[in-house]
DSSP file (Angstrom, degrees, kcal/mol; ACC not computed):
  #  RESIDUE AA STRUCTURE BP1 BP2  ACC     N-H-->O    O-->H-N    N-H-->O    O-->H-N    TCO  KAPPA ALPHA  PHI   PSI    X-CA   Y-CA   Z-CA
    1    1 A X              0   0    0      0, 0.0     2,-0.1     0, 0.0    91,-0.1   0.000 360.0 360.0 360.0 131.8   97.1   90.7   83.9
    2    2 A X        -     0   0    0     91,-0.3    52,-2.0    89,-0.0     2,-0.3  -0.430 360.0-172.4 -69.3 138.0   96.6   92.1   87.4
    3    3 A X  E     +A   53   0A   0     89,-0.3    89,-3.1    50,-0.2     2,-0.3  -0.883   5.2 178.1-126.4 161.9   98.9   90.7   90.1
    4    4 A X  E     -AB  52  91A   0     48,-2.3    48,-2.6    -2,-0.3     2,-0.4  -0.971  21.0-140.2-154.1 165.0   98.9   91.1   93.9
    5    5 A X  E     +AB  51  90A   0     85,-2.3    84,-2.9    -2,-0.3    85,-1.3  -0.999  29.5 170.6-130.8 137.0  100.7   90.0   97.0
    6    6 A X  E     - B   0  88A   0     44,-1.0    43,-2.8    -2,-0.4    44,-0.4  -0.974  28.2-141.5-146.1 157.1   98.9   89.3  100.2
    7    7 A X  E     +AB  48  87A   0     80,-2.8    80,-2.7    -2,-0.3     2,-0.3  -0.866  28.7 178.8-108.0 149.8   99.2   87.9  103.7
    8    8 A X  E     - B   0  86A   0     39,-1.7     2,-0.4    -2,-0.3    78,-0.2  -0.997  26.6-149.0-150.4 159.2   96.4   85.8  105.2
    9    9 A X  E     - B   0  85A   0     76,-1.9    76,-1.9    -2,-0.3     2,-0.5  -0.998  19.8-161.1-123.5 124.1   95.5   83.9  108.3
   10   10 A X  E     + B   0  84A   0     -2,-0.4    29,-2.6    74,-0.2    30,-0.3  -0.927  16.9 165.6-111.7 125.9   93.2   80.9  107.8
   11   11 A X  E     - B   0  83A   0     72,-2.5    72,-3.1    -2,-0.5    27,-0.1  -0.870  41.3-119.1-134.0 168.5   91.2   79.4  110.6
   12   12 A X  S    S+     0   0    0     -2,-0.3     2,-0.3    70,-0.2    72,-0.1   0.801  88.7  43.9 -80.9 -30.4   88.3   77.0  110.9
   13   13 A X     >  -     0   0    0      1,-0.1     4,-1.9    70,-0.1     5,-0.1  -0.860  68.1-133.4-123.4 152.9   85.7   79.2  112.7
   14   14 A X  H  > S+     0   0    0     -2,-0.3     4,-2.7     1,-0.2     5,-0.2   0.871 109.6  58.4 -64.5 -36.8   84.4   82.7  112.3
   15   15 A X  H  > S+     0   0    0      1,-0.2     4,-2.0     2,-0.2    -1,-0.2   0.918 106.6  47.0 -59.7 -44.4   84.7   83.1  116.1
   16   16 A X  H  > S+     0   0    0      2,-0.2     4,-2.2     1,-0.2    -1,-0.2   0.908 111.6  51.5 -63.8 -42.1   88.4   82.3  116.0
   17   17 A X  H  X S+     0   0    0     -4,-1.9     4,-2.6     1,-0.2    -2,-0.2   0.909 110.0  49.1 -61.7 -42.2   88.9   84.8  113.1
   18   18 A X  H  X S+     0   0    0     -4,-2.7     4,-2.0     2,-0.2    -1,-0.2   0.867 109.2  52.7 -66.6 -35.8   87.1   87.5  115.0
   19   19 A X  H  X S+     0   0    0     -4,-2.0     4,-1.5     2,-0.2    -1,-0.2   0.914 112.2  44.7 -64.4 -43.4   89.3   86.9  118.1
   20   20 A X  H  X S+     0   0    0     -4,-2.2     4,-2.4     2,-0.2    -2,-0.2   0.897 110.3  55.2 -67.9 -40.1   92.5   87.2  116.0
   21   21 A X  H  X S+     0   0    0     -4,-2.6     4,-2.5     1,-0.2    -2,-0.2   0.898 105.0  53.5 -58.7 -40.9   91.1   90.3  114.2
   22   22 A X  H  X S+     0   0    0     -4,-2.0     4,-0.8     1,-0.2    -1,-0.2   0.895 108.9  49.2 -61.4 -39.8   90.6   91.9  117.7
   23   23 A X  H ><>S+     0   0    0     -4,-1.5     5,-2.2     2,-0.2     3,-0.5   0.901 110.5  50.3 -66.2 -40.7   94.2   91.2  118.5
   24   24 A X  H ><5S+     0   0    0     -4,-2.4     3,-1.9     1,-0.2    -2,-0.2   0.908 106.9  54.7 -61.8 -41.7   95.4   92.7  115.2
   25   25 A X  H 3<5S+     0   0    0     -4,-2.5    -1,-0.2     1,-0.3    -2,-0.2   0.707 103.3  56.7 -66.8 -19.4   93.3   95.8  115.9
   26   26 A X  T <<5S-     0   0    0     -4,-0.8    -1,-0.3    -3,-0.5    -2,-0.2   0.367 130.5 -94.1 -90.9   3.7   95.1   96.1  119.2
   27   27 A X  T < 5S+     0   0    0     -3,-1.9    -3,-0.2     1,-0.3    -2,-0.1   0.512  70.5 154.2 101.8   4.8   98.5   96.2  117.4
   28   28 A X      < -     0   0    0     -5,-2.2     2,-0.3    -6,-0.1    -1,-0.3  -0.328  53.8 -96.1 -65.5 152.5   99.6   92.6  117.5
   29   29 A X     >  -     0   0    0      1,-0.1     4,-2.2     2,-0.0     5,-0.2  -0.539  23.3-145.5 -76.2 128.8  101.9   91.5  114.6
   30   30 A X  H  > S+     0   0    0     -2,-0.3     4,-2.6     1,-0.2     5,-0.2   0.931  98.5  49.1 -58.6 -49.7  100.2   89.8  111.7
   31   31 A X  H  > S+     0   0    0      1,-0.2     4,-2.5     2,-0.2    -1,-0.2   0.886 110.4  51.0 -61.1 -40.7  103.0   87.4  110.9
   32   32 A X  H  > S+     0   0    0      1,-0.2     4,-1.6     2,-0.2    -1,-0.2   0.926 112.8  45.2 -63.0 -45.0  103.3   86.3  114.5
   33   33 A X  H  X S+     0   0    0     -4,-2.2     4,-2.7     2,-0.2     5,-0.5   0.868 111.3  53.6 -68.4 -35.7   99.6   85.6  114.7
   34   34 A X  H  X S+     0   0    0     -4,-2.6     4,-1.9     1,-0.2    -2,-0.2   0.938 109.0  48.6 -62.3 -46.2   99.6   83.8  111.4
   35   35 A X  H  < S+     0   0    0     -4,-2.5    -1,-0.2     1,-0.2    -2,-0.2   0.860 117.8  42.0 -61.4 -35.2  102.5   81.5  112.6
   36   36 A X  H  < S+     0   0    0     -4,-1.6    -2,-0.2    -5,-0.2    -1,-0.2   0.861 131.1  15.9 -80.7 -37.6  100.5   80.8  115.8
   37   37 A X  H  < S+     0   0    0     -4,-2.7    -3,-0.2    -5,-0.1    -2,-0.2   0.732  89.0 106.7-115.5 -27.0   97.0   80.3  114.4
   38   38 A X     <  -     0   0    0     -4,-1.9   -27,-0.2    -5,-0.5   -29,-0.1  -0.245  46.6-158.7 -66.5 144.7   96.8   79.8  110.7
   39   39 A X        +     0   0    0    -29,-2.6     2,-0.3     4,-0.0    -1,-0.1   0.394  65.7  99.2 -97.5   0.4   96.0   76.3  109.3
   40   40 A X  S >  S-     0   0    0    -30,-0.3     3,-2.3    -6,-0.1     4,-0.2  -0.634  82.5-123.6 -86.9 144.4   97.5   77.2  105.9
   41   41 A X  G >  S+     0   0    0      1,-0.3     3,-1.5    -2,-0.3     4,-0.2   0.748 107.2  75.6 -56.6 -22.4  101.1   76.1  105.0
   42   42 A X  G > >S+     0   0    0      1,-0.3     5,-2.2     2,-0.2     3,-1.9   0.638  70.2  87.7 -64.5 -11.7  101.8   79.8  104.4
   43   43 A X  G X 5S+     0   0    0     -3,-2.3     3,-1.9     1,-0.3    -1,-0.3   0.811  75.5  66.4 -58.9 -28.0  101.9   80.2  108.1
   44   44 A X  G < 5S+     0   0    0     -3,-1.5    -1,-0.3     1,-0.3    -2,-0.2   0.793 104.8  44.6 -62.1 -26.5  105.6   79.3  108.1
   45   45 A X  G X 5S-     0   0    0     -3,-1.9     3,-0.9    -4,-0.2    -1,-0.3   0.013 130.8 -94.1-103.9  25.1  106.1   82.5  106.2
   46   46 A X  T < 5S-     0   0    0     -3,-1.9    -3,-0.2     1,-0.2   -12,-0.2   0.781  82.1 -54.4  68.7  26.6  103.9   84.6  108.4
   47   47 A X  T 3 <S+     0   0    0     -5,-2.2   -39,-1.7     1,-0.3     2,-0.4   0.514  92.6 156.0  86.7   5.5  100.9   84.1  106.2
   48   48 A X  E <   -A    7   0A   0     -3,-0.9    -1,-0.3    -6,-0.6   -41,-0.2  -0.532  22.5-178.1 -73.5 119.9  102.7   85.4  103.1
   49   49 A X  E     -     0   0A   0    -43,-2.8    -1,-0.2    -2,-0.4   -42,-0.1   0.474  31.6-142.4 -93.0  -4.5  101.2   84.0   99.9
   50   50 A X  E     -     0   0A   0    -44,-0.4   -44,-1.0     2,-0.0     2,-0.3  -0.306  47.3 -28.3  72.1-162.4  103.7   85.8   97.6
   51   51 A X  E     +A    5   0A   0    -46,-0.2     2,-0.3    -3,-0.1   -46,-0.2  -0.704  67.7 165.7 -93.0 140.2  102.6   87.2   94.3
   52   52 A X  E     -A    4   0A   0    -48,-2.6   -48,-2.3    -2,-0.3     2,-0.2  -0.961  30.9-111.1-146.9 163.1   99.7   85.7   92.4
   53   53 A X  E >   -A    3   0A   0     -2,-0.3     3,-2.1   -50,-0.2     4,-0.4  -0.606  43.5 -87.3 -95.8 156.0   97.4   86.7   89.5
   54   54 A X  T 3  S+     0   0    0    -52,-2.0    -1,-0.1     1,-0.3   -52,-0.0  -0.386 117.0  30.1 -56.8 133.6   93.7   87.5   89.5
   55   55 A X  T 3  S+     0   0    0      3,-0.1    -1,-0.3     2,-0.1     4,-0.1   0.264  90.8  97.4  98.3 -12.1   91.8   84.3   89.3
   56   56 A X  S <  S+     0   0    0     -3,-2.1     2,-0.2     2,-0.1    -2,-0.1   0.760  82.2  53.0 -79.5 -24.0   94.4   82.0   91.0
   57   57 A X  S    S-     0   0    0     -4,-0.4    -2,-0.1     1,-0.1     5,-0.0  -0.624 106.3 -79.3-104.1 166.1   92.6   82.2   94.3
   58   58 A X    >>  -     0   0    0     -2,-0.2     4,-2.7     1,-0.1     3,-0.6  -0.282  49.9-106.0 -62.7 154.9   88.9   81.5   95.0
   59   59 A X  H 3> S+     0   0    0      1,-0.3     4,-3.0     2,-0.2     5,-0.2   0.868 117.0  52.2 -55.5 -46.9   86.5   84.3   94.1
   60   60 A X  H 3> S+     0   0    0      1,-0.2     4,-1.2     2,-0.2    -1,-0.3   0.882 114.3  44.7 -59.1 -37.9   85.7   85.6   97.6
   61   61 A X  H <> S+     0   0    0     -3,-0.6     4,-2.4     2,-0.2     3,-0.3   0.937 113.1  50.3 -70.4 -48.2   89.5   85.9   98.3
   62   62 A X  H  X S+     0   0    0     -4,-2.7     4,-3.0     1,-0.2     5,-0.3   0.892 104.9  58.4 -55.0 -43.3   90.2   87.5   94.9
   63   63 A X  H  X S+     0   0    0     -4,-3.0     4,-1.0    -5,-0.2     5,-0.4   0.880 110.0  43.2 -59.1 -38.9   87.4   90.0   95.5
   64   64 A X  H  X S+     0   0    0     -4,-1.2     4,-2.0    -3,-0.3     3,-0.4   0.955 116.3  46.3 -69.5 -50.4   89.1   91.3   98.7
   65   65 A X  H  < S+     0   0    0     -4,-2.4    -2,-0.2     1,-0.2    -3,-0.2   0.873 122.2  34.4 -62.8 -39.5   92.6   91.3   97.3
   66   66 A X  H  < S+     0   0    0     -4,-3.0    -1,-0.2    -5,-0.2    -2,-0.2   0.512 129.7  29.1 -98.5  -4.2   91.8   93.0   94.0
   67   67 A X  H  < S+     0   0    0     -4,-1.0    -3,-0.2    -3,-0.4    -2,-0.2   0.654 101.0  75.9-125.5 -26.4   89.0   95.4   95.2
   68   68 A X  S  < S-     0   0    0     -4,-2.0     6,-0.0    -5,-0.4     4,-0.0  -0.388  92.5 -68.8 -92.9 169.1   89.4   96.4   98.8
   69   69 A X    >   -     0   0    0     -2,-0.1     3,-0.8     1,-0.1    19,-0.4  -0.223  51.6-121.5 -57.5 135.8   91.8   98.8  100.5
   70   70 A X  T 3  S+     0   0    0      1,-0.2    19,-0.2    17,-0.1     3,-0.1  -0.482  90.1  19.8 -77.8 149.2   95.5   97.8  100.5
   71   71 A X  T 3  S+     0   0    0     17,-3.0     2,-0.4     1,-0.2    -1,-0.2   0.652 100.2 108.1  65.7  20.0   97.5   97.4  103.7
   72   72 A X  S <  S-     0   0    0     -3,-0.8    16,-0.6    16,-0.2     2,-0.5  -0.965  74.4-117.0-122.1 142.4   94.2   97.0  105.8
   73   73 A X  E     -C   87   0A   0     -2,-0.4     2,-0.4    14,-0.2    14,-0.2  -0.677  34.0-168.9 -82.1 126.9   93.1   93.7  107.3
   74   74 A X  E     -C   86   0A   0     12,-2.9    12,-2.8    -2,-0.5     3,-0.3  -0.882  24.3 -29.7-115.1 146.7   89.8   92.5  105.8
   75   75 A X  E     -C   85   0A   0     -2,-0.4    10,-0.2     1,-0.3     2,-0.1  -0.741  41.6-107.2 132.8-178.1   87.6   89.7  107.0
   76   76 A X  E     -     0   0A   0      8,-0.5     2,-0.5    -2,-0.2    -1,-0.3   0.340  59.2-176.5 -68.7 139.9   86.6   87.3  108.2
   77   77 A X  E     -C   84   0A   0      7,-2.2     7,-2.5    -3,-0.3     2,-0.4  -0.964  16.9-140.5-112.9 119.2   86.1   86.1  104.6
   78   78 A X  E     +C   83   0A   0     -2,-0.5     2,-0.3     5,-0.2     5,-0.2  -0.658  31.9 156.1 -86.5 131.1   84.4   82.7  104.3
   79   79 A X  E >   -C   82   0A   0      3,-2.8     3,-1.1    -2,-0.4    -2,-0.0  -0.813  61.3 -88.6-134.4 179.5   85.6   80.3  101.6
   80   80 A X  T 3  S+     0   0    0     -2,-0.3     3,-0.1     1,-0.2    -2,-0.0   0.676 126.7  57.9 -65.0 -14.2   85.4   76.5  101.3
   81   81 A X  T 3  S-     0   0    0      1,-0.3     2,-0.3     0, 0.0    -1,-0.2   0.692 119.5 -98.0 -87.2 -20.5   88.8   76.4  103.2
   82   82 A X  E <   - C   0  79A   0     -3,-1.1    -3,-2.8    -5,-0.0     2,-0.5  -0.997  64.5 -24.7 139.8-145.1   87.5   78.3  106.3
   83   83 A X  E     -BC  11  78A   0    -72,-3.1   -72,-2.5    -2,-0.3     2,-0.4  -0.930  57.2-160.7-114.3 128.7   87.7   81.9  107.4
   84   84 A X  E     -BC  10  77A   0     -7,-2.5    -7,-2.2    -2,-0.5    -8,-0.5  -0.821  17.4-158.1-109.3 144.3   90.4   84.2  106.2
   85   85 A X  E     -BC   9  75A   0    -76,-1.9   -76,-1.9    -2,-0.4     2,-0.4  -0.996  29.9-163.5-109.4 126.0   91.8   87.5  107.5
   86   86 A X  E     -BC   8  74A   0    -12,-2.8   -12,-2.9    -2,-0.5     2,-0.5  -0.933  21.4-176.6-123.4 132.2   93.5   89.1  104.5
   87   87 A X  E     -BC   7  73A   0    -80,-2.7   -80,-2.8    -2,-0.4     2,-0.5  -0.947  17.9-149.8-126.3 109.4   96.0   91.9  104.2
   88   88 A X  E     -B    6   0A   0    -16,-0.6   -17,-3.0    -2,-0.5   -82,-0.3  -0.656   9.2-170.1 -79.0 126.0   96.9   92.9  100.6
   89   89 A X  E     -     0   0A   0    -84,-2.9     2,-0.3    -2,-0.5   -83,-0.2   0.879  65.2 -28.5 -84.0 -41.6  100.4   94.2  100.5
   90   90 A X  E     -B    5   0A   0    -85,-1.3   -85,-2.3     2,-0.0    -1,-0.3  -0.972  55.2-164.0-164.4 162.8  100.2   95.6   96.9
   91   91 A X  E     -B    4   0A   0     -2,-0.3     2,-0.3   -87,-0.2   -87,-0.3  -0.987  10.8-144.3-152.0 151.7   98.5   95.0   93.6
   92   92 A X              0   0    0    -89,-3.1   -89,-0.3    -2,-0.3    -2,-0.0  -0.840 360.0 360.0-111.6 153.8   99.0   96.0   90.0
   93   93 A X              0   0    0     -2,-0.3   -91,-0.3   -91,-0.2    -1,-0.1   0.434 360.0 360.0 -98.2 360.0   96.2   96.8   87.6
């Protein structure tokens, strides 16, 4: 079973996600921005979700983590929880 580890920042609006993405693209630290802006409890760990298996997250989130480039920030990705910026740290096949 494929596993992965990812960081994410969850916010309520696409506009907020795009604003944070712009800061990340200018070199701001992901963990610092997660602690400041994310609405997910993982913000205490800098957005770190730890390791999880394919299928444990909602499909849109899974698709990014298990299909897109690793160590690159992807998003905003809309789910029923809000808008995510996702950075996959590693994954196994």
